N, C-alpha and C positions, 0 to 999 in steps of 0.2 A: 785602293780607297780609301781609306776608312772615316770613320762620324759619332757621332756620337750613335746615331743610329744605322741601319743596314740603307745604305746610299742601295739606289733603281734605275737605270739607268733605261731609258724609253726610247730603241733605237725608231720606231715612227717616228716623233716631234723629240725639237727644239728641247724642254723641259727636262730640269730633274727634280726629283721632290723625296723628299725624305720619307720612310714607309716607320708608320708609328705603330703601335702596340696595339690591338682594335679596341675600339671603346672612344681616345682618346683623339682629340680634334687638335688635325695639324698647322702651326705657323700658319698665318698667313700670307707667308713666305717663299718664296720659289727661285730656286734656282734659273736661270736658263745657261745656253752656251755662251761661253767664253765667260763666266764670270760675274753676268750683271743679274742687278738683282731687281728683286720686278715686286714692286708693292700693291695695296689694295685696290687702288687704283687704275692702276692698268692692269688688274684682275678683272674688274668689275666693266672694263670701256666698251666691252661689247654687249653688256646685257645694258650697260645707259644707253649706248645706239641705239637699239634695240629698241629702248621706252621714248627711246627720242624720236622714231621711224613715223610716220604718217600713214602705214597702213596697219588696220587694228591688230589683222592675225599676226604679224612680224610684235607688238606687243603684246598678244593674247600668249606666243611661245614665252617672250620673255618672263612673266608673270611664271608660268605655269613652272619654267625651274626654278626662279626666286622659292616659289612656295615649296617647290621638292627641297630645295638648301635648307627651304624654312623649316619640314618637317624633318627632315634629316638630322638637324640642331648645330647645325649650320649660322654661324653673324650671320648675315647680311642685313643688316644698319644703316649701311654708308650705302644703303641704296635710297635709304628714304627718302630723300630730294627727288629725288628722281622718278617713285613710283607714287608720293604722294601728288604731282603734278597731274597726271590722269584721273583725278579723283573724280573729276567731273566729262568721262567721257558718255558716250550713250548708248555701248556692248553693253547689253545688259549682262553677262556672265566675262567679260572683263572689271567691269565695274565689281564687283563681286572679287574676285581677285582681291583685286586692291583695298578694298576693307577687310577684308585677311588679313592681311599683308599690315595694318593700318592698326589692326585690335595687334592687334600680336608685338610693335614694336611702338605705336603712339605715347606708352607711358618712357620710353627711354628719351624718344626725341621730341620730349614737348616741348621745343620753343617753333619746328618747325610745322610740329600739328597745327600746332593753335594760328597759323596764319590760314590753315581750311576749317575751322570751325563756321565760317559762314556756307562755307559749299555743305557743311555734315549739316546745315541747321535747314541749308532748302533743300538735301533729302532726303530732312524727310518729311517733306512732301509730296515725296516723291506717287507715283502709283502702287507700286510694285510693292508690295510687302516684307519683302526682304530688304529691299534698299533702306526705306527707314528703319527698320530696324540693326540695318548693317550701321547705319547714319548712329542710331541710340548707343549698338556697341562702343563706338570708335566716341563719341562722345564722350562715352563714362569713364571709361581705358585712358584718358588725358588728365592725371593727376597734378590739378592747378587749380589752388585754392579762387581766384582773380575768375572763375569762369563758372562761378556755384550756381550765380540766375542762371546761367544761362542756359548752365544742361537742368535748371531746378524746374524752369519756361518747359525746354524741351521734355524732360520727363510725363510735366503733369498731363500737355497732351498728349505719348505716348501712352498712356495711362489707359483713355477716351475715346484708342483708334477705333476703329470699324474690324483689323484682324486682329487673333487671338494670338498668331505666335507675336507681334509688334510688341502685345501685353506683355505680354509675357517674357520678355527681351526687356521692357521695364521693369516688371519686377526684381530681375535681375540686379538692371540699374540703381534700385537704391540705397540696398547696404555698403556701394560703393560712393555714392553720394552719402550716406551717411556718415562715413566713415574717415572723410575726408574735410563736410562739415557737420558736426554737429547738431551748431544751431537750430537746424532748419529739422529739426524732427515737427513741432506741429505740423508743417507742411508736407514732412512725408507720410505723416499717423495720415491724412485726409487718407490719401494714396493707395498707402499698403487699406485701409477698414471697404476701398471701392472695390478695391482687385479681391478683396479676401469673398465682399459679394457677387462678383463673377461666374459665369453660369458655366462660361465650358472649363473642364476640366484638366485641359491644358497648361490655364493657366491657376489656376486653384494650386495646384501643387508648387510654383515658382513664388505666388505670393504669401505663402505659411513660410514660406525660406526664407523670400526677406522681412514676415513677422519675425521669424524665431534672429535674424540677427540684426534687426534693427530694435525693437523693441518687444523682449522675450516676457515681460511682466507686467506689459500689460492687457491682462488675460481678461478684462473687459469690453475688448474689441471683440470677443467672439464667441459674445451670449447670440448676436441677433445673425450670426454664420451656425453659427454651431452645427442647428440640424439639416445645416446645404454641407456643410465640413463635411458632415454621419454620413447624408450618402450619396453622394462623391465619390468615398473613399474607393468604392471597387474601380471605379472609371479614373481615379488620378496613376501618371505617369510610377511606373513602380517605387524610385528614390524621392518624386513626390510622395509615393503615400508612406513610407520610412518619416519623412522631416513629420508629415500632418500625423502617423500614430504614439511618433510621440511627444507634441505639443498637443494631443487631445487628452493623452494620457494624465502630461500637467494638468490638465481643468478640470478631467476629474476628479483627479486629488482634493481638486480647490473646490468643486463646489455640489458634489456627495459626497453624503455619509457613508462611512464605509459599510459593505453591507456581510453585517452580524450574523446574520440567517439566511438557511437554504428557501424556507418561508419566506422569510418580510420579504414585501414587496420593492421593488426597486422603484425610483424616482426614472417615468417613462423615459426620461431624454436618457439616465443612465445606461436602459434598456435600451437601449439606438442605439447606444457606444458600440457596445458589446456587439447587436445584435447583425451591424456591422460591418465592424473591426472582423470577425470571427473565419469571414467565408474566407476570407482572407489567409489563412492555417491554409491553403493551396496552394498558394503560392507558386511558380518556379522561383522566383527569385531568393535566397533563404535568408537576406537580410529584412524581407518584407516579412517570411515569417517567423526571425527571433521577434521581432519591433511586433508581433503580436501578443505572440507569447510572453512579452513582458509588459504587456495592455491587461493585457487578463490576468497576471501575476502580478497583478497591481491593484483590479481596480476590481476584479469579476467575483460574483461571488462561488463556492467549496461546487457546489454541483457545474460552475461550469469548463471545468480546468479537467475533464477527461477526455478533448481530445488537445487538450496540447503536449501532454510526453506524449502522440503519436505522432504532433507535427517536428516534434527535435528529433525526436531518432528517426524519422525519412530523413531525416538531414548528414544523419551521420553517415549517408552515403558517397554525399557530395568530398572534394579534394577534400587532403588533409590540412590542409588551414582554416575552412569552414570548422573542418571536426571539431581543431581543439579548439577554438570559440563555443559551437555547438556546449560541447562535452567538461567546461568551464562553467558554464551560465549552467550545465545539468548537477554538476557538481556544485557548487553555490547551493542551490533550490534544497537538493537531499544534502547538506552540512548545515541549512539552518532552519530547517522541518519545525524541531521541539524547538526554536523557542519563540515560532511568531505569535502565537497566544495572546503572552502581553504585550508584544510591539503590533495587534492589530496590523500586520500583517497578511492576505490567506495563502500560506503556500502553499506548492504542489505537493497532497503526501506522498512520503513514496509509496507507497502502498499500490498510485496506478502505474509508478513501471517498475514494478515486478515483474506484472508480463511480457515485459520488452527484457529481461536480464539478460537473458542469452545477444541480445544486439551489442549488448557491451564487452562481450568477450571478444580477446586481444587476438590481434589479424594478423603473419604477416607481412604484411605492409602497411601495418601502424610506424609513425612515425614511431621514438623514444618518448615522444611529451601526449604524442594521445595515449600511446598504451602504458600510462602512467596515468593520466586522468581516470582512464577508463580503468582500471585497478581501485583508484580511490573511490569510484563510482558502485563498482562490484561487493567491497567493503559496508558502501552508508546499505542497501536494497539487501544484504542481508540479515536472512530474519531464519528461523527453528525449523519452515520448511521447507528453505533450500538453502542454509548453511555444509549439510556433505556437498552436493555439487560447484556452492563456491569453491571449497577447498579440496577439489577433486580437480579442478579446473586452474587453479594458483599454484596448485603441486607440480602442475603441467610446466609450469612460467615458467620454474626450476633449472628445465633444460636451457636457459635462452641468457646466454648471457648478459645483457645488457637490462634482463628484468628479472630476475634470479632475486638480488635483492630485494627490488620492490615489495618483489612477488611476497616473501618472507614476510614485511612490516607488511601485508593485508591480511596475512595469517591470523599473525599474532591481533590483530585488528578485529576481526572476526571473533579470534578468541575471548576478547573485550568484553563484545556488542554481546554474543551468543553464548550465556554458561553452561547450555549445554551441550557445548563444542568446544570447551574448554579443555579437557583431557586430550581429546585426538589431536584438537591443537598443538596443545605442548606434546605430548608425543613426536608428532611432527619434527617442530622446531626439536627435540634432544640429537633427536634422531640426525638432522642437520649440524649439529655444533660436532659433531665426528667426521666431518664430509673433508673431502682434503682440499679445494678451492678455500684461502683464503679470507673470500669476497663473500661466499656463501657464510662462510662462521662465522664474522665478524658481524654477520647481520644479524644472524641469528644467536651469537650474542646478546647483542643490545634489544631484539624482543624479546629473549627471556629474562634479563636480568628487569625490563615493564613490571612480564608481567607475576613474574615470580616472586616480585618486591612483598608486596603483601603479606601474600602466602602461599605455602610450596608447599604440598605434599609430602612427606617422607619418602616412599616408592621413591617420587622422583627426585629427591636428593642420593639416595640411595643409587639410583640406576649412573645420576650426575661423577656422582663422584667417582665408579671406577671408568669413566671414561679419563681420568686425570694418566693414566698409564698409554692413553692410546694416540689422545687428540694432544699436537706440536706445534696450533698457534698459539701463539702469546695470550691475544684474544680472550680468543677462547680456554684458557687455563685458567687466566687471570677472570673467567664466569665463573667458573665453577669455583675458583678460590670465594670469589665474592658471594656466593648463594651457601655455599656453605657456612661464610664468616658472619651473613645478616641472620639466618633460621639457625646461628650454632644451639639454641635451646632443645632443634627435636632430633640434633645428632653429637650429644656429647660425645656419643665414643669413640664414631668416626670423622668428629673434629680432629683428634690429637693425633691420627693417623696417619689422617692428608698432610698431618701440619711433617712428622718423618721422612714420610715422603718427599714431601718439597725441599727440605735441610739438602740433601744428598744432593743435591745436580743447584741447589741453591745460585753458586758461583756463574753457574752458565744458562741463568732463565732470564727473559729478557725483565725490562725492568719492570714493565707494565705487571708481572706475573708480580716481583719482589712487593712490591707497591701492596699487594695483598695478600703476602706471603706474612709482612709485619702487621698489616690491618688482622689475619687471623688472630699471629704470638699473639695482641695483645687484649682481646676478649678471650683466646685462652688463660691468660693472665689472670684476668679478673673472674675466668667461673670457674678453671679449675687447677689454682694453681704449683696448688703440690705437687700433682702425681706431670705435671709440666714445666718446673719454672726451668730442670735444665736443658728443657731442648731451648723452648724459651730463650736466656740467655745463650746460648750459643748461636740463635738467629741469629741475634744481638747483635753481636760479634763478627759475625761474619758480611754483616750488615753496614757495620762501624767503620771496612778497610773497603767497603764493594770501593771496584774504579768510578759509578755511578754519583753526583755531584747531590743529586737532591734523595740517593739513596742514603747519605751517610747523613744529610741530612737533615730526614725526615727518622731514621734512626735517632739520633739524635735527639732528637723532638722528645723520642718515645721513652731512654733511657733515662733521662731527667726526671720525668712522669713518674713511674713504674715499677723503678730500681731505688728512687731514695726513699728513705723515710718519713720525709717530713717536706712531703712538694708540695702539701694544702691541695696540690687538683686535683678534683673531684675524679676520680675513677669512673662515675659510673655517666658520666657525658656518653662515655665510645661505647654505653650500653644502649642510647636513648632512639629511643623509636624515627626513623626520618622520611618525611613525603614521599612517597612512589611515585616516581616522576608517569606523568599521564601523555597521553597521543593525542595529540591534537590536531584535529584536521588543517591544514592550514586552507582548506575554504574556505570556512566561516566567519573570517573577519571580513571578508568581500561583500558579507550582506547588506555594508551600510552604503554601498556604494548598489546604484542603479545598474539592473540585468543590460545586457546585451550595449552596451557602454563602454571606450577606450576606460575607460578610470577601470570600470570593470574587471577588467580584461587581465590588465595590469597592472590591477591592486593598489593603484598612487592617482589621486586624483589631478586630471590635467588639466590643461589651460581649457579654458569655454563651456569644463561643464558644471551644470547643472542640482544642486540641493533633490532629488524629490517630497515634494510637501505633504505634508501628514492630512487624514483626513479630518475636516472638524468634524467639533462636536456635533456641529448643531448648521444641520441644511442652510447653504442662501436662499435666497429668495427663486421661487421656478420662475417665475411670471415674465422674468428677464430675455428668457429662452424661448418659452411658449407661445407672449405676443410674438413673436417674428413669424414663426410657419406651424400648419398642424402636424400629426403624427396621422399615419396612414394609418388603418386598424392593423396590421400585420404584424403595426413598427411598439403596439404595447404590452407591456404587462411579463409576467417569466411563459404567456404561452407563447407568444411568439419568440422569447429566447430557446424553449420547449422544440418547438417545429424547426426553429434555425439549425437546432444540431443532428438530426435528424439526417441532414445533405450531409453532412465530414461524418457523422458513422457511414453514410451508407458509402463515404470516399472513403475511409478505411478501413473497410470491410473484410476487401480482398487481400488483407495486410494480412499474414502468419506471424510476423512478428516476430518469432524466435528462429523459423526452421525453416529451409531450402533460401538464404542470402544471394547466396551464389548465384541461383537460379535467377530470379528478383531481379537483380544486379545487372545479370544480362538482356534483359525482360528491357530492364529499366531503360537503361543504354538504347535499345531501341524504339521503342516507345519514344525519347527524348529528341534520337535520329528525325520520326514519322513528327514531333510537335513539328521541328524547328523550319521542315518539309512547310509543314502546313501553315503555318506564319509567315511564312517566305513568301507564299503564294496570298492568304491576308493581306499584307502590308502593300504584294504590287495591285490588289484589288482594289486597297484603300486609294490609294495614288494616280486609279484610273479616274475616280467621283474626280465630280468638277467642285468648285467653290463655290459659292454663292454670290451670287454680282454683286455690286457695291451697292446698286440702287436700292436690292433688300437691306441690306446692312444699314446701309443708313434710313430708310424707312422704319428698319426695329428702333433704332436711335431717336427721332422723330419723333416715332411714337413710346416712348418711355416720355419723353420731352411732356406732351402728352395729360400724358396720365393722370396730371392734379388737378386737369381739367372736370366742369362736369362733364359724362357722357348724352349727349341729346340724343334716345331714343329715334330711328328713325327701320325706314322697312329695308326689308332687305335687299343689299344689290344683286342679277347676278352675274357672278363670276366667268369674265372671258378667257381662253386655252390664249395662253401668252405663247408666243414661241419660240424653239426649246433652241436654246443662245449654242452658236459653236461652241467646241470645244476649247479650250483655253492653254496658255504657253507651262510646262508642266514650271517653270517657275512662276506660276501662279497659280498653284495648288495652293492647297489648305493641308499646312502637315499635322492637320487631329482632327476629326470628328466631334460633331455635338454632342456632347453626351447627357448631358441637363436633362433634368425627372418634369416630367408631366406634370404642369401645375394638379391639387389638387381643393376646389371649390373657389371664390371667385380672391385678388387678393386687394387690396385695398395701401393707401396712399397713408394713410394715418394711424398715428402708436396708439392702440390699443389699451386700457389702464384695464385695473385690475378692480372689482365686482367692488363696488360702495356699500353696500346691504347685498346681505344674502340670508332669504328667512329661513331657521335654523329648523322652522315647523314640517313634517309630512301633511301630505294630504289624505287622504285615502281612495283607492282604487278599487280595491279587488278584497272582501268580506266576506269570508265565507265559515262552517264548521270546523275545517281542515289546513287554512288557507288565506293570509290575511297580505297585501300585494302596498303601501306604499309610494308615494314622490314625493318628488319636491326637482326646482328649476335651481341648480347649482352657479346657475353666472359666470360660469370659467370655460376657456378656451376650449372645443368638444377635443377629446386627443385621436376621432377620427373621421373626421374631417371642419375648417373651420366653416364651412355653410351649415354645418349642420348645432341645434340649442341642445345644449348638456343636461342630460336627466339622470338621476339621481333614483336608485328603486331599493325601496327596500322592504326583503323579503320575511316570511317565516312559517313555519305550520305547528301544527296543532296534531299530528302524528303521534303515537308511540315511535317510531325507528325511525331510522334514517335515509332521506328522501332525498330526491333529485328532479329540483323544480325549472319546469323552462317558459321564458317567456318570449312568446312571441306576435313578431308584426306579422297583420292582414295583407296578403298582397292586396295591391290597387291604392294605397294611401301618401299620402307622402315616403320617401327611399329614408331608410333608419340603420342605426355600425347592425343594424344584425340580430341572430339569434343569443338573450341572454341565458346563459348555464348558468345553474348552480348545482352545485356540487357535494354528493353527503351532507347534509343539511339538516342536526340535527331538531330535537323536539322547542320550541318557544327559543328556537337560538335568531337571532337579527341578525342575516347578511343582507349585505349594501352594495349595487354594482351598479356602473356609470355604462353610463348608450346615450346615442345620438338620437336625431331625428328630424330631416332639413323638413323646416314646414313649407317656407319657400319666402320667409316677411308676409303670411299671410292665417289670417286664424283659420287654417288645417283639424281635421279629425285625426288624428292618428288611432288604431283600432289595435290590441291586441287580443291575443290569446295567452293562458294560463295552466300548461299542464306537468299532472304530480303522476315521478314513473310512468310520463308516459301516456296517461290521461288526462283527457282534458277535465281539468274544476272549472273551469268559468273565465269571462271576460272585460275588456275593460278598459277605457278610452283615453286617452289626452286631448285639451286641445286645451293652447297654451291662451293668455292677453299678451297685445303688441307688446307693453314696456316688457315683454322675460326676453319677445326675438330682438331687441334694441343691445349692443356691448359700445361702455364709455368707450371712448376716443380722448386724444389729450390736447385741446385746442387754448392760445394764449388768444387774448382779445383782440387783436390786430387780426388774425386767422379767423376767429368768427364771424369779423366783423365781414373780409373779403370773403367766404363761406359764403354770407347769407343774402352779398351785393349780388353775388350768382344764381341764389335759388328767388327767384322774384314770379309775379304769374300766378302763372297754373300751378306753379309748384310749393306759391307761398298759404296756406290755411289761418285764421284769425277767428276769434270770437272768446265774446267776455264773460268774464267768471264771476264770480263772490268767493271768496277761500279763506275762512278762519285761521288765522296761525299759519299762513303759509310756513313751509319753512324744505331746506335743502332735503333734513331727511327725510321728511313724507313724498318727496322729489325719487330720491333713491326707492323710496319701496313701493313703488307706484312703477316706475323704469330702470331698467339698467341706463343712465348714465352715467356723465364727470359734467364737473362744475367749470365754467370754463372761467379760467386762471386771471382774477382783477375784474370779472364778471358781474352785475348782478343778478341774481336767478337768472341764469342765462345760461342752458347748459349743452351740450357735444354729441351726439353717440349718433353708432350708424348699424342698420340691417344687419345682421347673424348670417343669415344664406346670400344677397347679393353686394350687400356689402355699399349702402347706400347714403350716404349720409344725412342725417337728420337733426334738427339742431329743433333749439325748444325755447322757448322768451317769454317771461312776464313778466308786463309792464303794468307799473301802480298807476293805476287813476284816483277814486276818492274811496279814501274808510277801505274795506276791506276788497275793494273792485279790482279784477286785473283783466288786460288783455292779454290774453295766451297766443303765444305765433305760434304754427311748426310751418318752419321750411324741409318740404325734405325734397328727394332725388327722386322717387317711387311718390307719386300721388297722389295714387290709391290707397298706400301706408298713409301719406303723412293725410291723408282723410278722415280714415280709417280711426286715426290712435288720436287722432284733435278731439272726435267725440266719445272716448274712451276716457284720456283722460279731465276731459273737462269733466265729465261725469262721477270715474272713480271722488275729485279733488267736490264737488258738490255736497255727497253727500256728506 
């Protein structure tokens, strides 16, 4: 029996199937006994019958078989009609398998899938979150433009679903819908903006992915979410971290100025991003580590880059594929660091990689590309202190057949970079020219030409000329002749003798050697024609009748120039100096691509690559981020960056980086196994946790809707113990945990505006013979807590030496941001520091002590006016009227006053508020601590008389503020 493929007959059955090579799918035709052909319909007849059965167990077996075939890559699209009929089954496990199948084939079987759109819409209301998510996934997989409206409605509902898993699936559906109908971008932007504000880290990674795929240029949408994204960075899934870090890198390059100096203060949000991303260098995911490394490379100051080399070197213990990617990035960093000053890109100095020099030594298990990359990095890191170590290591690689040529080139680069080692490197290369291996000789010749083109020592030339008797490789012999020809002025007596030796066997020489011999003859004709004329003519005669066309052509050209008296061609052109060939680093041109990208790896622009923007010359307005969410005490300034770096130093402190790497790898493998076992146990524990009840999630939604209404104060209600709910089924468990941050202070539903007036004058707090302390209210959001009032201290002293001044609040008063420490303060130098005090929307007194070099020098007190305990909010005229209607009765306070020349500027000086849009002498604000809305209205009466109205959700504050404001205006 013979056919195109080998035939195999199964004795236990009645069907013979053709055997094909592994990995190829056999045709969907079978040959039965008697030569009968079986088509697909007969083949899947049993599965169709099982899917039409009334027993769910039979259907379950059929679906398991179908999904198994899908997993093996077999085409089972013929069963789409039979499967889609079971989309409305009640069995949850069966329904999930049906949806898995539909997601796979919905795009191919669009007509049949459209018939079940109503079923999918109904499934979006299913109580089970997995069914809702699967229905949305199937619906978004139907690539038919006519149902985009239906998909958009389903997407809008799913974006606000109570389940975080459904919201995650909705985020992945947004790019699909956008690619189907780009005109829906405005509606999709609203969905993306809502998802970016989600508190569940499970959703954030997918939301950022949707942003990158749909509207990567709309960075303005990230302003109010920036701090939340930074804080959630550590808790997002690993692939979400990669996407998020890439987005935040581009955002930082457009919103922050370049960190020019190590000691220059960074923008607090800039520091927050670095502080949030740096711990991820310890991630076990190589892609995350690489993403953080490129983020720090492009936006961090040089002082924050010391941990990056250690993290990248740690990745060299990964598989060869990962090693290659990491080494390409390291090679680019080391190759481009010389030009970084002009381009304002803060490259990691190669000195940071020097402690890990031995980590780049080649191993026998490395692939060829990895070996070459390591050689490139070794030569980039070479200095006068380690050049001998590197050269000895490179000489050891000469015995590796696949690495010998690259090692020779590396030795040449060492000679160029470190002039002190040039003699030893040249001596090594000259010895290699006499090697019996032609590949080594050719490589040594090429490198010698580059090194000795400009200058060659006479002893070295004499040594090279002696090799002409022993060297047999044509390229090596040609190199010897080329060196003598180039530096003929240094060996005027030896050059004719070399030509004499070459003429003896001119006819047997290689073509390359003959060409160099002719060049030598021409230069001798110019330099010493009288002594060498006969010898040169003899060489030209031999070349005239040579078998090679190129040799005859070159001979004809030279003979017409040097043997004719009236040639008119200047012979000095043969003696002109030619530019020396340079050894260029092949990775220096990759600096045009962003590190860690596919375009950088391939050194060519790939589809979807986005250029990294340059830093702005002037920093954009930072208040667009600060109004959204405050920074904590441990998230601000250089101190936070320094303290954050200590953890990474401890993480890497046990690693030698140079010796004992084999032992470290073995220990690392054991540790990784232990970590995997621990992670599996943690996953099992997480799966055992229960999902919060739907009533709780509904109550969260209802509470978020009611946040805009004024909250009425009431007595605390005793909490009743709720009976413990029964354990839920496995399919109802949440697929993630809630890693949302704890709220810092109170939150507001209104957009805070920047201060309309800030008094630049400082008020004196303490003035003694040795120290002076002044302060002022900055009327800016506090970096420490959004419930604190920002205070700016200005401190100076008159002592002759540098001192340390400490301002510390006295316990028992309002809460503060902590100790204000000013170190190394010179005499008569003014230093300004920011602090925060939570006055609780009351006129409280905050007492402080002043110490100089741990010696108490005095005390002072700070007591604010109520106008400083406000912050302006943006309200339209309609919003102002609506809020004012809610604040009546006990919340409304009025008083008649007489004011001359009432103006908006005068109100701004007395209170930190904001005039209402399209409103006459109406102002809106909220208290700093509790975010209670406060409205101010001036109703004109007769002449200079006005009726002053203050509507405040805080009754006590409203009464006191009305009294204070009226007194100040009446002065």
